[in-house]
TIVO-988502 format. One line per 10 residues: number of its first residue (from 1); their letters; for each residue z, x, y of N, C-alpha, C. Coordinates in nm, 2 decimals. Example, Ala and Ser with C-alpha at 12.3 -4.5 7.8 and 13.67 -1.06 7.14 Angstrom:
2
1 = AS = 0.78/1.32/-0.57/0.78/1.23/-0.45/0.78/1.32/-0.33; 0.71/1.28/-0.22/0.71/1.37/-0.11/0.79/1.29/0.00 $
This chain:
137
1 = XXXXXXXXXX = -0.40/0.19/-2.19/-0.31/0.31/-2.22/-0.19/0.30/-2.13; -0.08/0.29/-2.19/0.05/0.29/-2.12/0.10/0.44/-2.11; 0.13/0.48/-1.99/0.19/0.61/-1.98/0.34/0.61/-1.97; 0.40/0.70/-2.02/0.55/0.71/-2.01/0.60/0.73/-1.87; 0.71/0.65/-1.84/0.77/0.67/-1.71/0.91/0.72/-1.73; 0.96/0.73/-1.85/1.09/0.79/-1.88/1.06/0.91/-1.97; 1.09/1.03/-1.93/1.06/1.15/-2.01/1.16/1.26/-1.99; 1.26/1.24/-1.92/1.36/1.35/-1.90/1.48/1.33/-1.98; 1.54/1.44/-2.02/1.67/1.43/-2.09/1.78/1.43/-1.98; 1.75/1.46/-1.86/1.85/1.47/-1.75/1.88/1.32/-1.70 $
11 = XXXXXXXXXX = 2.00/1.28/-1.70/2.04/1.15/-1.65/2.02/1.15/-1.50; 1.98/1.03/-1.44/1.96/1.03/-1.30/2.08/1.08/-1.22; 2.20/1.06/-1.26/2.32/1.10/-1.19/2.33/1.25/-1.19; 2.27/1.32/-1.29/2.28/1.46/-1.30/2.16/1.53/-1.24; 2.06/1.46/-1.18/1.94/1.52/-1.12/1.97/1.61/-1.01; 2.08/1.58/-0.93/2.11/1.66/-0.82/2.14/1.81/-0.86; 2.19/1.82/-0.98/2.22/1.96/-1.02/2.09/2.03/-1.06; 1.98/1.96/-1.10/1.86/2.03/-1.14/1.75/2.02/-1.04; 1.76/1.94/-0.94/1.65/1.93/-0.84/1.70/1.89/-0.70; 1.63/1.93/-0.60/1.67/1.90/-0.47/1.61/1.76/-0.43 $
21 = XXXXXXXXXX = 1.69/1.67/-0.38/1.65/1.54/-0.34/1.56/1.55/-0.22; 1.46/1.48/-0.21/1.37/1.49/-0.10/1.36/1.36/-0.02; 1.29/1.36/0.09/1.27/1.24/0.18/1.12/1.24/0.22; 1.09/1.14/0.30/0.95/1.12/0.35/0.90/1.24/0.44; 0.99/1.32/0.49/0.95/1.43/0.58/0.94/1.56/0.50; 0.97/1.56/0.37/0.96/1.68/0.29/0.82/1.73/0.28; 0.81/1.86/0.26/0.68/1.92/0.25/0.60/1.87/0.13; 0.67/1.85/0.02/0.61/1.80/-0.10/0.55/1.66/-0.08; 0.63/1.57/-0.02/0.59/1.43/0.01/0.46/1.43/0.10; 0.47/1.51/0.21/0.36/1.51/0.30/0.23/1.57/0.24 $
31 = XXXXXXXXXX = 0.25/1.67/0.16/0.14/1.74/0.09/0.07/1.65/0.00; 0.14/1.58/-0.08/0.08/1.48/-0.18/0.01/1.37/-0.10; 0.07/1.32/0.00/0.00/1.21/0.07/-0.13/1.26/0.14; -0.12/1.37/0.20/-0.24/1.43/0.26/-0.35/1.46/0.16; -0.32/1.51/0.04/-0.42/1.54/-0.06/-0.48/1.41/-0.11; -0.41/1.30/-0.12/-0.47/1.17/-0.17/-0.56/1.12/-0.06; -0.52/1.13/0.07/-0.60/1.08/0.18/-0.73/1.17/0.19; -0.72/1.30/0.17/-0.84/1.38/0.19/-0.95/1.35/0.08; -0.91/1.30/-0.03/-1.00/1.26/-0.14/-1.03/1.11/-0.14; -0.99/1.04/-0.03/-1.02/0.90/-0.01/-0.96/0.81/-0.11 $
41 = XXXXXXXXXX = -0.84/0.84/-0.15/-0.76/0.74/-0.23/-0.74/0.62/-0.15; -0.74/0.50/-0.22/-0.73/0.37/-0.15/-0.60/0.30/-0.19; -0.56/0.21/-0.11/-0.44/0.13/-0.13/-0.32/0.22/-0.17; -0.30/0.32/-0.08/-0.19/0.42/-0.11/-0.06/0.36/-0.07; 0.04/0.36/-0.16/0.18/0.32/-0.13/0.27/0.43/-0.19; 0.39/0.44/-0.12/0.50/0.52/-0.17/0.61/0.42/-0.20; 0.68/0.44/-0.31/0.80/0.37/-0.34/0.92/0.46/-0.33; 1.01/0.42/-0.25/1.14/0.50/-0.24/1.24/0.45/-0.34; 1.26/0.53/-0.44/1.34/0.50/-0.56/1.48/0.55/-0.55; 1.52/0.62/-0.44/1.64/0.69/-0.43/1.77/0.61/-0.44 $
51 = XXXXXXXXXX = 1.76/0.48/-0.41/1.88/0.39/-0.42/1.88/0.31/-0.55; 1.79/0.34/-0.64/1.78/0.28/-0.77/1.84/0.37/-0.88; 1.96/0.34/-0.93/2.03/0.43/-1.02/1.94/0.47/-1.15; 1.87/0.38/-1.20/1.79/0.42/-1.32/1.65/0.48/-1.30; 1.62/0.51/-1.17/1.49/0.56/-1.14/1.48/0.71/-1.19; 1.36/0.74/-1.23/1.33/0.87/-1.29/1.29/0.97/-1.19; 1.27/0.93/-1.06/1.23/1.02/-0.95/1.28/0.96/-0.82; 1.26/1.04/-0.72/1.30/0.99/-0.58/1.19/0.90/-0.52; 1.07/0.94/-0.55/0.95/0.86/-0.50/0.84/0.85/-0.60; 0.77/0.74/-0.60/0.64/0.72/-0.67/0.54/0.71/-0.56 $
61 = XXXXXXXXXX = 0.42/0.77/-0.58/0.30/0.74/-0.51/0.21/0.67/-0.60; 0.15/0.57/-0.55/0.05/0.49/-0.63/-0.08/0.48/-0.54; -0.19/0.51/-0.60/-0.32/0.49/-0.53/-0.43/0.45/-0.62; -0.53/0.39/-0.56/-0.65/0.35/-0.64/-0.76/0.45/-0.62; -0.84/0.47/-0.72/-0.96/0.54/-0.71/-1.08/0.45/-0.76; -1.19/0.46/-0.70/-1.30/0.37/-0.73/-1.37/0.40/-0.87; -1.36/0.52/-0.91/-1.43/0.56/-1.04/-1.35/0.67/-1.11; -1.38/0.70/-1.23/-1.32/0.80/-1.31/-1.34/0.94/-1.24; -1.46/0.97/-1.19/-1.47/1.10/-1.12/-1.38/1.11/-1.00; -1.36/1.00/-0.93/-1.27/1.01/-0.82/-1.12/1.02/-0.86 $
71 = XXXXXXXXXX = -1.08/0.96/-0.97/-0.95/0.98/-1.03/-0.93/1.13/-1.05; -1.02/1.19/-1.12/-1.01/1.34/-1.14/-1.01/1.42/-1.01; -1.09/1.38/-0.92/-1.09/1.46/-0.79/-0.96/1.45/-0.72; -0.91/1.33/-0.71/-0.78/1.31/-0.64/-0.67/1.39/-0.72; -0.66/1.37/-0.85/-0.55/1.43/-0.93/-0.56/1.59/-0.92; -0.69/1.64/-0.93/-0.70/1.78/-0.92/-0.67/1.84/-0.78; -0.71/1.76/-0.68/-0.68/1.80/-0.54/-0.53/1.80/-0.51; -0.46/1.71/-0.56/-0.31/1.70/-0.54/-0.25/1.83/-0.60; -0.29/1.86/-0.73/-0.24/1.98/-0.79/-0.27/2.11/-0.72; -0.39/2.12/-0.67/-0.43/2.24/-0.59/-0.35/2.25/-0.46 $
81 = XXXXXXXXXX = -0.35/2.14/-0.39/-0.28/2.15/-0.26/-0.13/2.17/-0.27; -0.07/2.11/-0.37/0.08/2.13/-0.39/0.11/2.27/-0.43; 0.02/2.33/-0.51/0.04/2.47/-0.55/0.02/2.56/-0.43; -0.08/2.54/-0.35/-0.11/2.62/-0.23/0.00/2.61/-0.13; 0.04/2.49/-0.10/0.14/2.46/0.02/0.28/2.47/-0.02; 0.31/2.43/-0.15/0.46/2.42/-0.19/0.49/2.52/-0.30; 0.39/2.58/-0.36/0.42/2.67/-0.46/0.47/2.61/-0.59; 0.44/2.48/-0.61/0.49/2.41/-0.73/0.38/2.36/-0.82; 0.40/2.37/-0.95/0.31/2.32/-1.05/0.38/2.19/-1.10; 0.30/2.10/-1.15/0.36/1.97/-1.21/0.44/2.00/-1.33 $
91 = XXXXXXXXXX = 0.55/1.93/-1.34/0.63/1.93/-1.46/0.55/1.88/-1.58; 0.47/1.78/-1.56/0.39/1.72/-1.66/0.28/1.64/-1.59; 0.16/1.63/-1.66/0.05/1.55/-1.62/0.00/1.48/-1.74; -0.04/1.36/-1.72/-0.09/1.27/-1.83/-0.21/1.20/-1.79; -0.30/1.16/-1.88/-0.41/1.07/-1.85/-0.54/1.14/-1.81; -0.54/1.28/-1.82/-0.66/1.35/-1.78/-0.78/1.34/-1.87; -0.76/1.28/-1.99/-0.87/1.27/-2.08/-0.96/1.14/-2.05; -0.89/1.03/-2.04/-0.96/0.90/-2.01/-0.99/0.87/-1.87; -0.90/0.92/-1.78/-0.91/0.91/-1.64/-0.91/0.76/-1.59; -0.83/0.68/-1.65/-0.81/0.54/-1.61/-0.68/0.54/-1.52 $
101 = XXXXXXXXXX = -0.59/0.63/-1.56/-0.46/0.64/-1.49/-0.41/0.78/-1.52; -0.40/0.86/-1.41/-0.35/0.99/-1.42/-0.21/0.99/-1.36; -0.11/1.04/-1.43/0.02/1.06/-1.38/0.05/1.20/-1.36; 0.10/1.24/-1.24/0.13/1.38/-1.21/0.28/1.38/-1.17; 0.36/1.45/-1.25/0.51/1.45/-1.24/0.56/1.58/-1.18; 0.61/1.56/-1.05/0.67/1.68/-0.99/0.82/1.66/-0.98; 0.88/1.59/-1.08/1.02/1.56/-1.10/1.07/1.47/-0.99; 1.08/1.52/-0.87/1.13/1.43/-0.76/1.02/1.33/-0.71; 0.90/1.36/-0.73/0.79/1.27/-0.69/0.69/1.26/-0.81; 0.66/1.14/-0.85/0.56/1.11/-0.95/0.45/1.04/-0.89 $
111 = XXXXXXXXXX = 0.33/1.09/-0.91/0.20/1.03/-0.85/0.13/0.96/-0.96; 0.08/0.84/-0.93/0.00/0.76/-1.02/-0.14/0.74/-0.95; -0.24/0.79/-1.01/-0.38/0.77/-0.95/-0.45/0.68/-1.06; -0.49/0.56/-1.01/-0.53/0.46/-1.11/-0.66/0.39/-1.07; -0.73/0.35/-1.17/-0.84/0.26/-1.14/-0.78/0.12/-1.11; -0.85/0.05/-1.02/-0.79/-0.08/-0.97/-0.75/-0.18/-1.08; -0.83/-0.18/-1.19/-0.80/-0.28/-1.29/-0.67/-0.24/-1.37; -0.65/-0.11/-1.38/-0.53/-0.06/-1.45/-0.40/-0.09/-1.36; -0.42/-0.07/-1.23/-0.31/-0.09/-1.14/-0.27/-0.24/-1.14; -0.37/-0.33/-1.14/-0.35/-0.47/-1.15/-0.28/-0.51/-1.28 $
121 = XXXXXXXXXX = -0.32/-0.45/-1.39/-0.26/-0.48/-1.52/-0.12/-0.44/-1.53; -0.09/-0.31/-1.49/0.04/-0.26/-1.51/0.14/-0.29/-1.40; 0.10/-0.33/-1.29/0.18/-0.38/-1.18/0.31/-0.29/-1.16; 0.29/-0.16/-1.13/0.41/-0.08/-1.11/0.49/-0.12/-0.99; 0.42/-0.16/-0.88/0.50/-0.21/-0.77/0.59/-0.32/-0.80; 0.55/-0.41/-0.89/0.63/-0.53/-0.93/0.75/-0.48/-1.02; 0.72/-0.38/-1.11/0.82/-0.33/-1.20/0.93/-0.26/-1.12; 0.90/-0.20/-1.01/0.99/-0.13/-0.92/1.01/-0.20/-0.79; 1.02/-0.33/-0.80/1.02/-0.42/-0.67/1.15/-0.40/-0.59; 1.25/-0.34/-0.65/1.37/-0.31/-0.57/1.35/-0.19/-0.47 $
131 = XXXXXXX = 1.25/-0.11/-0.49/1.22/0.01/-0.41/1.17/-0.04/-0.28; 1.20/0.05/-0.18/1.13/0.03/-0.04/0.99/0.08/-0.06; 0.90/-0.01/-0.02/0.75/0.02/-0.04/0.69/0.04/0.10; 0.62/0.16/0.12/0.55/0.19/0.24/0.40/0.20/0.21; 0.32/0.13/0.29/0.17/0.15/0.27/0.13/0.26/0.36; 0.04/0.34/0.31/-0.02/0.45/0.39/-0.17/0.43/0.41; -0.21/0.45/0.53/-0.36/0.44/0.56/-0.43/0.56/0.53 $
């Protein structure tokens, strides 16, 4: 199952008018990272897409989950924590039926929670290889 990574009618250059650009110290960024870590997401990376003109967000988070129940647990926990701490709901969420790859879109940050075989197959890090990649423990 391929999930859409382009879904906005707002051009990247126009994003500043509709959303506040964030950084690694932003509350949203830190809350998402913490939520993934609390549910034991593995191989967590963030991709900084801010210098890529055609990027659909400022950051991607990508992490592995060992099983479909863990995919659900991580995705659900992210949504709960972000709502509690940041007061934000996702713009869109996909993949909650099959739980092989759940995408949670917060406009400025898009989170990908994936089973390892899907991550290997789709190679998002390679697709966005121009982005600065940071591994998180």
